[in-house]
C-alpha positions in Angstrom: -23.5 41.0 -58.0 -27.0 42.5 -58.2 -29.4 41.0 -60.8 -32.5 42.3 -62.6 -34.6 40.0 -64.8 -36.8 41.2 -67.5 -38.6 40.1 -70.7 -41.5 38.1 -69.3 -45.0 38.5 -70.6 -48.3 36.8 -71.7 -47.9 34.6 -74.8 -49.8 31.7 -76.5 -48.8 28.1 -76.7 -46.0 27.7 -79.2 -44.7 31.3 -79.0 -41.3 32.4 -78.0 -39.9 34.8 -75.4 -36.4 35.9 -74.5 -35.6 36.7 -70.9 -32.7 38.8 -69.9 -30.9 39.2 -66.6 -28.6 42.2 -66.3 -26.0 42.1 -63.6 -24.0 44.8 -61.9 -20.4 44.5 -60.9 -17.1 43.8 -62.5 -16.9 40.1 -61.8 -19.9 38.9 -63.8 -17.7 36.6 -66.0 -16.6 34.7 -62.9 -20.2 33.7 -62.0 -22.1 30.7 -63.0 -25.5 32.1 -64.1 -28.7 30.2 -63.8 -32.4 30.5 -64.4 -35.0 29.1 -62.0 -38.8 29.2 -62.1 -41.6 28.9 -59.6 -45.1 28.1 -60.6 -48.1 28.9 -58.4 -48.3 26.4 -55.5 -45.0 24.7 -56.5 -41.4 24.8 -55.3 -38.9 26.8 -57.2 -37.1 24.6 -59.8 -33.9 24.8 -61.7 -34.3 25.5 -65.5 -30.9 26.1 -67.0 -27.4 27.3 -66.2 -24.3 28.6 -68.0 -21.1 28.1 -66.1 -18.4 30.6 -66.0 -16.4 28.3 -68.4 -19.3 28.1 -70.8 -20.9 24.8 -70.1 -24.7 24.4 -70.3 -27.0 22.5 -68.0 -30.7 22.2 -68.6 -33.8 20.8 -67.0 -34.8 17.8 -69.1 -38.3 19.2 -70.0 -36.8 22.3 -71.5 -33.6 21.0 -73.1 -34.8 21.0 -76.7 -36.8 24.3 -76.4 -34.8 26.7 -74.2 -31.3 28.1 -74.7 -29.2 29.9 -72.1 -26.5 32.3 -73.3 -24.5 35.1 -71.8 -22.8 38.2 -73.0 -20.0 39.0 -70.5 -19.3 42.3 -72.2 -22.9 43.3 -71.4 -23.0 41.6 -68.0 -26.2 39.9 -69.2 -27.5 36.3 -69.3 -30.4 35.3 -71.5 -32.9 32.6 -71.7 -34.4 32.0 -75.1 -37.6 30.1 -74.7 -39.2 28.6 -77.8 -42.3 26.4 -78.3 -43.7 27.6 -75.0 -46.2 25.4 -73.2 -48.8 26.3 -70.5 -46.7 24.3 -68.0 -43.9 26.8 -68.6 -46.1 29.4 -66.8 -44.1 30.6 -63.8 -42.2 33.5 -62.3 -38.7 33.2 -63.7 -35.6 34.1 -61.6 -32.0 34.5 -62.4 -29.3 33.5 -60.0 -25.6 34.1 -59.9 -23.2 31.7 -58.1 -19.6 32.2 -57.3 -18.1 30.1 -54.6 -20.2 30.7 -51.5 -21.9 33.7 -53.0 -25.4 33.3 -54.2 -27.3 36.2 -55.7 -30.9 36.2 -56.8 -32.7 38.7 -59.0 -36.3 39.7 -58.9 -38.5 37.5 -61.0 -40.3 38.1 -64.2 -43.7 36.6 -64.9 -44.1 34.3 -67.9 -47.7 33.2 -68.7 -48.4 30.9 -71.5 -52.1 30.6 -72.5 -53.5 27.5 -74.1 
């Protein structure tokens, strides 16, 4: 599956953004989809995942602010980000996992100003 993330931008503290990740291919629904982020000078970290069966997993620091969802009919996974903080500033990447297959999309920049 090929992935393309979008929806990033420059926002202020407390604002919201919704990221989208569109996937190609016919087997999207079989993939666990995840969002990662990488801030300048830091390692890439896991943010959230939605398994193929619908279970959600979140990084503790975003659990009450971010929501991951997917629309299998549109081959798209979303990350709704509310109450954004400066520490959420990063390049956000989507990832699809199915067995041994790992696919990364190009990132989208999210910048939260204080």
